[in-house]
C-alpha positions as CSV (number, residue, x, y, z in Angstrom):
1,M,18.1,10.7,-1.8
2,K,18.8,7.1,-2.9
3,V,21.4,4.7,-3.3
4,K,21.4,1.5,-5.8
5,Y,24.6,-0.4,-5.9
6,D,24.5,-3.1,-8.7
7,I,27.2,-5.6,-7.3
8,E,27.5,-7.6,-10.3
9,G,28.0,-4.5,-12.5
10,D,30.2,-2.8,-10.1
11,L,28.0,0.6,-10.3
12,V,26.5,3.2,-8.0
13,Y,23.4,5.1,-8.9
14,V,23.0,7.8,-6.9
15,T,19.6,10.0,-6.8
16,V,20.0,13.5,-5.4
17,R,16.8,14.7,-6.6
18,P,14.3,12.3,-6.5
19,D,11.4,14.7,-7.0
20,H,12.3,15.5,-10.5
21,E,11.8,13.4,-13.5
22,E,15.0,12.0,-15.4
23,R,14.6,13.0,-18.8
24,G,18.2,12.2,-20.3
25,G,22.1,12.1,-19.3
26,R,25.4,12.4,-20.4
27,R,28.8,11.1,-19.8
28,L,31.1,13.5,-17.4
29,D,33.9,10.8,-18.2
30,S,34.7,7.0,-18.8
31,S,33.4,6.1,-15.2
32,R,30.6,8.8,-14.4
33,I,27.3,9.4,-16.2
34,L,25.1,12.6,-15.0
35,H,21.3,12.1,-15.5
36,V,19.4,15.2,-15.8
37,D,15.9,16.4,-15.7
38,E,13.9,18.3,-18.6
39,A,15.8,21.9,-17.5
40,G,19.3,20.2,-17.2
41,K,19.6,19.9,-13.7
42,A,21.1,17.2,-12.0
43,V,18.8,14.1,-11.2
44,A,21.0,11.2,-10.6
45,Y,24.8,10.1,-10.7
46,E,25.8,6.8,-12.1
47,F,29.5,5.8,-10.9
48,L,31.1,2.8,-12.9
49,W,33.6,0.5,-11.3
50,A,32.5,1.8,-8.1
51,S,34.9,-0.5,-6.2
52,N,37.9,1.6,-7.5
53,G,36.4,4.7,-5.9
54,I,33.8,7.6,-6.6
55,S,35.3,10.3,-7.7
56,L,33.3,13.9,-7.0
57,E,35.9,16.0,-8.9
58,G,34.0,18.6,-11.6
59,I,30.6,18.0,-9.5
60,Q,28.8,20.8,-8.1
61,P,29.7,21.2,-4.3
62,D,25.9,21.0,-3.6
63,D,25.8,17.7,-5.6
64,Q,29.0,16.4,-4.0
65,E,27.5,16.9,-0.4
66,L,24.1,15.2,-1.5
67,I,26.1,12.3,-2.9
68,R,28.2,11.9,0.2
69,Q,25.2,12.2,2.6
70,A,23.3,9.6,0.3
71,L,26.5,7.0,0.5
72,D,26.8,7.7,4.3
73,Q,22.8,6.4,5.0
74,A,23.2,3.8,2.6
75,R,26.1,1.8,4.5
76,P,26.4,-0.9,4.9
77,Y,26.0,-2.1,1.6
78,D,24.8,-5.9,2.5
79,G,28.2,-7.3,2.5
80,A,29.4,-5.1,-0.7
81,P,32.9,-3.3,-0.4
82,G,32.8,0.3,1.1
83,F,33.7,3.0,-1.5
84,T,36.0,5.3,-1.4
85,I,35.7,9.1,-2.3
86,I,38.1,10.6,-4.3
87,M,38.4,14.2,-4.6
């Protein structure tokens, strides 16, 4: 798992399956993008306007846990604000 935070864009990119190659993506809503592999399995999630909170609503429970673990392991964010996970 890997987390990248873009402070200027206020977005968080969480890779939940680094061993899969990203082949496309789709918007889950106005602030979340799902990146998938060739089979349609989640590879990464992109959270826009992350300082407003990260919503895990509608994301598969296994992926929710991977996202939580990745964010916990990535703290602190080198001076960036902490993130609130919204369920």
